[in-house]
C-alpha positions in Angstrom: -23.7 -34.2 39.1 -27.2 -33.1 38.0 -29.9 -35.7 37.7 -30.8 -36.8 34.1 -34.1 -35.0 34.0 -32.5 -31.7 35.1 -29.7 -32.1 32.5 -32.3 -32.6 29.8 -34.2 -29.5 30.8 -31.0 -27.5 30.8 -30.0 -28.9 27.4 -33.5 -28.1 25.9 -33.4 -24.5 27.1 -29.8 -24.1 25.8 -30.9 -25.4 22.4 -33.9 -23.2 22.3 -31.7 -20.2 23.2 -29.2 -21.0 20.4 -32.1 -21.5 17.9 -33.5 -18.1 18.9 -30.1 -16.5 18.5 -29.6 -18.0 15.0 -33.1 -16.9 13.9 -32.4 -13.3 15.1 -29.0 -13.2 13.4 -30.4 -14.4 10.1 -33.4 -12.0 10.1 -31.2 -8.9 10.7 -28.7 -9.8 8.0 -28.8 -8.4 4.5 -31.1 -10.3 2.2 -29.7 -12.1 -0.8 -31.4 -12.0 -4.2 -32.6 -15.5 -3.6 -34.3 -14.4 -0.3 -35.8 -11.2 -1.7 -35.9 -11.2 -5.5 -37.7 -7.8 -5.6 -39.2 -6.4 -8.7 -38.3 -7.6 -12.2 -37.9 -3.9 -13.3 -38.1 -0.6 -11.5 -38.9 2.8 -12.9 -36.4 5.3 -11.5 -36.9 9.1 -11.7 -34.2 10.4 -14.1 -34.7 14.1 -13.8 -34.5 16.3 -16.9 -32.8 13.5 -18.9 -35.9 11.2 -18.5 -36.8 8.2 -16.4 -34.8 5.0 -16.3 -36.4 1.5 -16.7 -34.0 -0.3 -14.4 -33.6 -4.1 -14.9 -33.5 -4.9 -11.2 -33.7 -8.7 -11.4 -30.9 -8.8 -14.1 -28.6 -6.9 -11.7 -29.4 -9.2 -8.8 -28.6 -12.3 -10.9 -25.4 -10.7 -12.3 -24.0 -9.3 -9.0 -25.4 -11.7 -6.4 -25.0 -9.3 -3.6 -27.7 -6.7 -2.8 -25.2 -4.5 -0.9 -23.2 -3.7 -4.1 -26.0 -1.1 -4.7 -27.9 -1.0 -1.5 -24.9 0.1 0.5 -25.8 3.6 -0.7 -29.6 3.4 0.0 -31.9 1.0 1.7 -34.3 -1.3 -0.1 -37.4 0.9 0.0 -39.6 2.3 -2.7 -38.8 5.9 -3.5 -35.8 6.0 -1.2 -33.4 7.4 -3.8 -35.5 10.5 -4.5 -36.2 10.9 -0.7 -32.5 10.8 0.1 -31.7 13.2 -2.7 -34.3 15.7 -1.4 -32.8 15.4 2.1 -29.3 16.0 0.8 -28.1 12.5 1.9 -27.4 11.6 -1.8 -26.1 13.9 -4.5 -28.2 14.4 -7.6 -26.3 12.0 -9.8 -24.5 10.0 -7.2 -26.3 6.7 -7.8 -26.1 6.8 -11.6 -22.6 8.3 -12.1 -20.8 6.9 -9.1 -22.4 3.5 -8.9 -24.1 2.4 -12.1 -21.7 3.9 -14.7 -18.6 3.2 -12.7 -19.6 -0.5 -12.2 -20.5 -0.9 -15.9 -17.1 0.6 -17.0 -15.2 -1.7 -14.6 -17.0 -4.8 -15.9 -16.3 -3.7 -19.5 -12.6 -3.2 -18.7 -12.5 -6.7 -17.3 -14.0 -8.1 -20.4 -17.2 -9.1 -18.6 -20.7 -8.4 -20.0 -21.6 -4.9 -18.9 -24.4 -2.4 -19.0 -24.5 1.0 -20.8 -22.0 3.7 -20.0 -23.7 6.7 -21.6 -26.7 8.6 -20.3 -29.0 8.4 -23.3 -28.8 4.6 -23.4 -30.8 4.4 -20.1 -32.6 7.7 -19.8 -35.7 7.9 -22.0 -37.4 11.3 -22.4 -41.2 11.1 -22.6 -42.8 12.2 -25.8 
């Protein structure tokens, strides 16, 4: 059997190792809206139809899981346009396959939902 002092040292190192593992695991996970509230609103390039003022915080509060949207693109400024120019995202993939689809699903379930037509979100300048 190990002497008491040696057992305490082994225990302290074990606890420090476990704490470091827990910190590393939590820092590499996906942030929740509470951890990273992001911007209240975002201005998204909307192409020829006009830009979109996106109520980011409202979506965070409603969905509660950043990965609902950010599974398609990382949480970085300008990333949607960059991925489209690289061919990693289709031109209307985010709006048509994510936004509109989700809004229609919420509406069908009788939940409060966002707009389902283009002109409701896109605002042409002028």
